C-alpha positions in Angstrom: 41.2 -37.6 4.7 40.4 -34.3 2.9 36.6 -34.6 3.2 35.1 -38.0 3.5 32.5 -37.1 0.8 35.1 -36.3 -1.7 36.8 -39.7 -1.2 33.6 -41.5 -1.6 31.9 -39.5 -4.3 34.5 -38.1 -6.7 37.1 -40.8 -6.2 34.9 -43.5 -6.2 32.0 -42.2 -8.4 30.6 -45.5 -9.4 30.6 -47.0 -5.8 28.9 -43.6 -4.6 26.4 -43.9 -7.2 25.6 -47.4 -6.8 25.2 -47.3 -2.9 23.7 -43.8 -2.2 21.3 -43.3 -5.2 17.9 -45.0 -5.1 17.3 -47.3 -7.8 14.4 -45.0 -9.3 16.5 -42.6 -11.2 15.0 -39.9 -13.6 16.2 -39.5 -16.8 17.6 -36.1 -16.2 19.6 -37.4 -13.3 20.9 -40.3 -15.6 22.0 -37.6 -18.1 23.8 -35.3 -15.3 25.6 -38.6 -14.3 26.8 -39.4 -17.9 27.9 -36.0 -18.4 29.8 -35.9 -15.2 31.5 -39.1 -16.1 32.7 -37.5 -19.4 33.8 -34.4 -17.7 36.0 -36.6 -15.3 37.2 -38.6 -18.3 38.8 -35.6 -19.6 41.4 -35.5 -16.9 40.9 -31.6 -16.4 40.3 -31.9 -12.7 38.5 -30.0 -10.2 38.1 -26.9 -12.2 36.1 -28.8 -14.8 34.0 -30.5 -12.2 33.2 -27.2 -10.3 32.0 -25.6 -13.4 29.9 -28.7 -14.4 28.3 -29.1 -11.2 27.7 -25.5 -10.4 25.8 -25.1 -13.8 23.8 -28.4 -13.1 22.7 -27.2 -9.8 21.6 -23.7 -11.0 19.8 -24.8 -14.0 18.1 -27.5 -12.3 16.8 -25.3 -9.5 15.8 -22.7 -12.2 13.8 -25.2 -14.2 12.2 -26.9 -11.2 13.4 -30.5 -12.2 15.7 -30.6 -9.2 15.0 -33.9 -7.1 16.3 -35.3 -3.6 18.7 -37.6 -5.8 20.7 -34.3 -6.6 21.7 -34.3 -3.2 24.7 -36.5 -4.4 26.0 -33.6 -6.7 25.6 -31.2 -3.8 27.9 -33.3 -1.7 30.5 -33.4 -4.7 30.3 -29.7 -5.3 30.5 -29.1 -1.2 34.0 -30.7 -1.2 35.3 -29.2 -4.4 34.5 -25.5 -3.3 36.1 -26.3 0.1 39.1 -28.2 -0.9 39.8 -26.6 -4.5 38.2 -23.3 -4.3 39.2 -22.6 -0.6 35.8 -21.1 0.2 34.4 -22.8 3.2 31.5 -20.3 3.6 30.1 -21.2 0.3 30.7 -24.9 0.9 28.7 -24.5 4.1 25.7 -23.0 2.2 25.8 -26.0 -0.4 25.9 -28.5 2.3 23.0 -26.9 4.0 21.1 -26.7 0.7 21.7 -30.3 0.0 20.5 -31.5 3.4 17.3 -29.4 3.0 16.7 -30.9 -0.3 16.7 -34.4 1.3 15.0 -33.6 4.5 12.3 -36.0 5.4 13.0 -38.4 2.5 13.6 -41.8 4.1 15.1 -43.2 0.8 18.1 -40.8 1.4 18.8 -42.0 5.0 22.0 -43.8 4.0 23.4 -40.6 2.0 22.5 -37.9 4.5 25.6 -38.8 6.6 27.8 -38.0 3.8 26.4 -34.4 3.3 26.8 -33.9 7.0 30.4 -35.0 7.0 31.0 -32.3 4.3 28.9 -29.8 6.5 31.1 -30.7 9.5 34.2 -30.0 7.8 33.1 -26.6 6.5 31.9 -25.7 9.9 35.3 -26.4 11.3 37.1 -24.3 8.7 34.6 -21.5 9.4 35.9 -21.7 13.2 32.6 -23.2 14.5 34.5 -26.0 16.0 32.1 -27.2 18.8 29.3 -27.2 16.2 31.4 -29.3 13.9 32.3 -31.7 16.8 28.7 -32.0 18.1 27.6 -33.0 14.6 30.4 -35.7 14.3 29.3 -37.4 17.4 25.8 -37.7 16.0 26.8 -39.1 12.6 29.9 -41.2 13.3 27.8 -44.3 14.4 25.8 -43.9 11.1 29.2 -43.9 9.2 30.1 -47.3 10.8 26.9 -48.9 9.6 27.3 -47.6 6.1 31.1 -47.8 5.6 33.8 -49.6 7.2 35.6 -48.9 10.7 38.8 -47.5 9.1 36.9 -44.7 7.4 34.9 -43.8 10.4 37.7 -44.1 12.5 39.6 -41.5 10.5 36.7 -39.1 10.4 36.4 -39.4 14.3 40.2 -38.8 14.6 39.8 -35.4 12.7 36.6 -34.5 15.0 38.6 -35.2 18.1 40.8 -32.1 17.3 37.7 -30.1 17.0 36.5 -31.2 20.2 39.6 -29.9 21.7 39.1 -26.5 20.0 41.9 -27.0 17.2 41.9 -27.8 13.6 42.6 -31.2 12.1 45.4 -31.5 9.5 42.6 -31.8 6.9 41.3 -28.4 7.8 42.2 -25.0 6.8 41.3 -22.0 8.9 38.9 -19.6 7.2 41.3 -16.8 8.1 44.2 -18.5 6.4 42.1 -19.2 3.5 41.3 -15.7 3.3 44.7 -14.5 3.6 45.7 -16.8 0.8 43.1 -15.1 -1.4 44.3 -11.6 -0.5 47.8 -12.4 -1.5 46.8 -13.9 -4.9 44.5 -10.7 -5.3 47.2 -8.4 -4.6 49.3 -10.2 -7.1 46.6 -9.8 -9.9 46.3 -6.2 -8.9 50.2 -5.4 -9.5 49.7 -6.8 -13.1 46.5 -4.6 -13.5 44.1 -7.5 -13.8 41.5 -5.4 -11.9 38.3 -7.7 -12.9 40.3 -10.7 -11.7 41.0 -9.1 -8.2 37.2 -8.4 -8.1 36.5 -12.1 -8.6 39.0 -13.4 -6.2 38.0 -11.0 -3.2 34.3 -11.7 -3.6 34.9 -15.1 -2.3 37.1 -14.4 0.6 35.1 -11.6 2.7 34.5 -13.4 6.2 31.3 -12.9 8.2 31.9 -11.1 11.7 29.5 -13.5 13.6 31.1 -16.9 12.8 33.2 -17.4 15.9 36.3 -16.4 14.4 38.7 -13.6 16.0 36.8 -10.4 15.5 39.8 -8.0 15.0 41.5 -10.3 12.8 38.5 -10.7 10.5 38.1 -7.1 10.5 41.6 -6.6 9.4 41.4 -9.1 6.7 38.1 -7.7 5.5 39.5 -4.2 5.5 42.4 -5.3 3.3 40.1 -7.2 1.0 38.0 -4.1 0.6 41.1 -1.9 -0.1 42.1 -4.1 -2.8 38.5 -3.9 -4.2 38.7 -0.1 -4.0 42.0 0.0 -6.0 40.6 -2.5 -8.6 37.3 -0.5 -9.1 39.4 2.6 -9.6 41.5 1.0 -12.1 38.4 0.1 -13.9 37.0 3.8 -13.7 34.1 2.8 -11.5 34.5 5.9 -9.0 31.4 5.4 -7.0 31.8 1.6 -6.5 35.4 2.3 -5.5 34.4 5.1 -2.7 31.9 2.5 -1.4 34.6 -0.1 -1.1 36.9 2.3 0.8 34.0 3.2 3.0 33.3 -0.3 3.6 37.1 -1.0 4.5 36.7 1.9 7.0 33.4 0.5 8.5 35.5 -2.9 9.5 38.3 -0.8 11.2 35.8 1.6 13.1 33.4 0.9 15.9 30.9 3.3 14.5 30.1 4.8 11.0 32.5 7.7 10.2 30.3 11.0 9.5 33.0 12.7 7.6 33.9 14.9 10.7 37.2 14.7 12.7 39.0 11.4 13.2 37.1 8.0 12.8 36.3 6.1 16.0 38.8 3.2 15.4 38.1 -0.1 16.7 41.9 -0.5 17.9 43.7 0.1 21.4 45.5 3.3 21.6 48.3 4.1 20.3 47.4 2.5 17.0 49.8 -0.1 15.8 51.9 0.7 12.8 50.4 -1.8 10.6 46.8 -0.6 11.6 47.7 3.1 11.2 49.4 2.4 7.7 46.2 0.4 6.5 44.1 3.3 7.6 46.1 5.8 6.1 45.9 4.1 2.7 42.3 3.7 3.0 41.7 7.5 3.9 44.1 9.0 1.2 42.6 6.7 -1.5 39.2 7.5 -0.5 40.1 11.2 -0.9 41.5 10.6 -4.3 38.3 9.1 -5.6 36.2 11.8 -3.7 38.0 14.1 -5.7 37.5 12.7 -9.1 33.7 12.6 -8.2 33.4 16.3 -7.1 32.9 15.3 -3.5 35.1 18.0 -1.9 33.5 17.5 1.5 34.7 13.8 1.7 37.9 14.5 0.1 38.8 17.2 2.8 37.5 15.1 5.6 39.5 12.0 4.5 42.6 13.9 4.1 42.4 15.6 7.6 41.6 12.3 9.2 44.7 10.8 7.6 47.0 13.7 8.7 47.6 12.2 12.2 48.4 8.7 10.7 51.2 10.0 8.5 54.3 8.6 10.3 57.2 9.4 7.9 58.3 12.3 5.7 57.2 11.2 2.6 53.7 10.8 4.0 53.8 14.3 5.3 54.9 15.5 1.9 52.1 13.7 0.1 49.5 15.1 2.5 50.7 18.6 2.1 50.5 18.2 -1.6 47.1 16.7 -1.6 45.6 19.6 0.4 47.2 22.1 -2.0 45.7 20.2 -5.0 42.4 20.4 -3.4 42.5 24.0 -2.5 43.4 24.6 -6.1 40.2 22.8 -7.3 38.2 24.8 -4.7 39.6 27.9 -6.2 41.4 28.8 -3.1 44.7 30.1 -4.8 46.2 31.7 -1.5 45.7 28.6 0.4 47.2 26.5 -2.5 50.2 28.5 -3.1 51.0 28.7 0.7 50.8 24.9 1.1 52.8 24.4 -2.1 55.3 26.8 -0.8 55.7 25.0 2.5 55.8 21.7 0.3 58.8 23.1 -1.6 60.6 24.6 1.5 60.6 21.1 3.3 62.0 19.6 0.0 64.8 22.0 0.0 65.5 21.6 3.8 65.8 17.8 3.3 67.6 17.9 -0.1 64.5 16.1 -1.6 65.4 16.8 -5.2 62.3 15.1 -6.9 59.8 16.7 -4.6 61.6 20.0 -5.1 61.0 19.6 -8.7 57.4 18.3 -8.1 56.7 21.5 -6.2 57.7 23.9 -8.8 55.5 21.8 -11.3 52.5 22.0 -9.0 52.9 25.7 -8.3 52.9 26.4 -11.8 50.1 24.1 -12.4 48.0 25.5 -9.7 48.5 29.0 -11.3 47.4 27.8 -14.8 44.2 26.2 -13.4 43.4 29.3 -11.5 43.9 31.3 -14.5 41.6 29.0 -16.5 38.8 29.4 -13.8 39.2 33.2 -14.0 39.3 33.1 -17.8 42.8 34.9 -17.7 45.6 34.1 -20.1 47.8 31.1 -19.1 51.7 32.0 -18.5 52.8 28.7 -20.2 56.5 29.2 -20.1 57.0 28.5 -16.3 54.6 25.4 -16.6 56.6 23.9 -19.5 59.9 24.7 -18.0 58.9 22.8 -14.8 57.4 19.9 -16.6 60.4 19.5 -18.6 62.6 19.6 -15.8 60.6 17.0 -13.6 60.2 14.7 -16.5 64.1 14.8 -17.3 64.6 13.7 -13.8 62.2 10.9 -13.9 63.7 9.4 -16.8 67.4 10.0 -15.8 66.6 8.1 -12.5 64.3 5.7 -14.1 61.4 6.4 -11.5 58.5 5.9 -14.2 57.6 7.4 -17.4 56.0 10.2 -15.6 53.1 10.1 -17.9 50.7 11.5 -15.4 52.4 14.9 -15.2 52.3 15.1 -18.8 48.5 14.4 -18.8 48.0 17.2 -16.2 50.2 19.6 -18.3 48.3 18.8 -21.3 45.2 19.6 -19.9 46.1 23.2 -18.8 48.3 24.0 -21.8 45.5 23.2 -23.8 44.0 26.6 -23.0 47.3 28.4 -24.1 49.0 29.3 -27.2 51.9 26.9 -26.6 50.3 24.6 -29.3 53.6 22.5 -30.3 54.4 21.7 -26.8 50.9 21.0 -25.7 50.9 18.5 -28.8 54.2 17.0 -27.6 53.0 16.6 -24.1 49.7 15.0 -25.6 51.4 12.5 -27.9 53.8 11.3 -25.3 51.0 10.8 -22.8 48.8 9.1 -24.9 51.6 6.8 -26.3 52.4 5.7 -22.7 48.7 5.0 -21.9 48.6 2.9 -25.2 51.6 1.1 -24.3 50.5 0.3 -20.7 47.0 -1.0 -22.2 48.9 -3.3 -24.7 50.9 -5.0 -22.1 48.3 -5.6 -19.4 46.4 -8.8 -19.1 43.1 -9.0 -17.7 39.7 -10.4 -18.4 37.8 -8.9 -21.3 35.6 -6.9 -19.1 38.6 -5.4 -17.2 40.2 -4.6 -20.5 37.5 -2.6 -21.8 36.9 -0.6 -18.7 40.8 0.3 -18.8 40.1 1.6 -22.5 37.2 3.6 -21.4 39.2 5.1 -18.4 41.9 6.2 -21.1 39.3 8.4 -23.1 40.2 11.6 -21.1 43.6 11.3 -22.5 42.4 10.7 -26.0 40.1 13.8 -25.7 43.3 15.9 -24.5 45.3 14.7 -27.4 42.4 15.6 -29.8 42.1 19.0 -28.4 46.0 19.6 -28.7 45.9 18.2 -32.1 43.2 20.6 -33.3 44.8 23.6 -31.7 48.3 22.6 -33.4 46.7 22.0 -36.7 44.4 25.1 -36.7 47.8 27.1 -36.0 49.5 25.6 -38.8 52.4 24.1 -36.6 52.1 20.5 -37.6 52.3 20.0 -41.5 51.0 16.5 -41.2 47.5 17.7 -39.8 45.1 19.6 -42.1 43.3 22.3 -40.2 39.7 21.2 -39.3 36.5 23.1 -39.4 34.9 22.9 -36.0 32.1 24.5 -34.7 32.7 23.7 -30.8 36.5 23.1 -30.2 36.1 22.0 -26.6 33.0 19.8 -27.2 34.5 18.3 -30.5 31.2 18.8 -32.0 31.3 18.6 -35.9 35.1 18.3 -35.7 37.4 16.0 -37.7 40.9 16.1 -37.8 42.8 14.6 -40.9 46.3 13.2 -41.1 48.0 13.4 -44.3 49.6 10.1 -45.8 53.3 9.6 -44.7 
């Protein structure tokens, strides 16, 4: 019995309407019933019913035409939301709204127990087992008066489990449902369906005061917010992403982190490997977003807090590299090169070829950006050689297309006289990004945000194309007339027909 009201109302619609709705029906109510019958007749299932009923209740509330008769639609939607959408928290709210709608209306006395049954299943799903059981004791006698004993016996058998502190076979624990949503959201994230991730996770964050295991709920919510942070980063929404990471951190700490020292972890010492890994991911990804937002204080604090959580060679290497890059942005050349030198030495000692190449690349990139800040000429030969070597290794070993290395090299070389190589890197970076956009699947909103995030790559390409054409290095491009090269003001680049 997956929720008595669903059996009664969606399985036997005509019976439910005949027995539970007063004879005095409004025209609006009749129209809704007719529309629902049409929806059910299409065979599109719970999703169509969910969309229809959600719209009906929303518009009826907004227009002020909702009446106690609409409680039947609350009952239907409650069970669809609980059983199909796997969202017991929302189901609980719907059941309570439906009961409030018919409160004090004697004509609805025979229908009220149906909503209370839906309410009790939602309470049990949320871990409020004693409340669910106590409610069942009150309403079971009413069910016997309205329906047959077999149906009441089935419900009473489920409720007996709740009285013993366990779920019946027709219940799903809220934490299990949240875990299921988490896994689906993670799958969408792997496919770059960022807006879909946000839609899923919004239904699964659990309240902390519902009687569920506090540490389990905190871990689940932190994982959900971690996915939110990654999805929002993918959409180019840096501030929202940072806030998601901070919310994730809040679930894992006993007090708000003030960006100084180590967070006050809400976990026994020593931290479990799983807890440490998730905390490490949150902090390092927060540091990345903070860097992009220009919040050096948060970036530095997050990286320092993450260092004790790094438990393997790769993570230690990553922290060293991140600190070096942070020092470059701060203009601390000495610190940056010291850290990058240590990064390279560690890679050499361990025979880590890819990180040796990466260290050389970042050393030359750091020198280039420092030169740009100091308005000195860039020594492009070293950066080009290290970029080519790193890209060749990535391609030979099929690690990835390495487009992110090309993007940063393009940004630096745009201020050099290596016009042809800069344009080559810019083209390859742009092609890679375009290919990723063409193969991704997401909502319209997600796709639009991804294209907006790619604007920086396109701007780098335009600057490289301008420099190359102005220098006469690309016969396909005609030299443009630009008043402000780096601002692209009054600048048009023409490409000759093939």
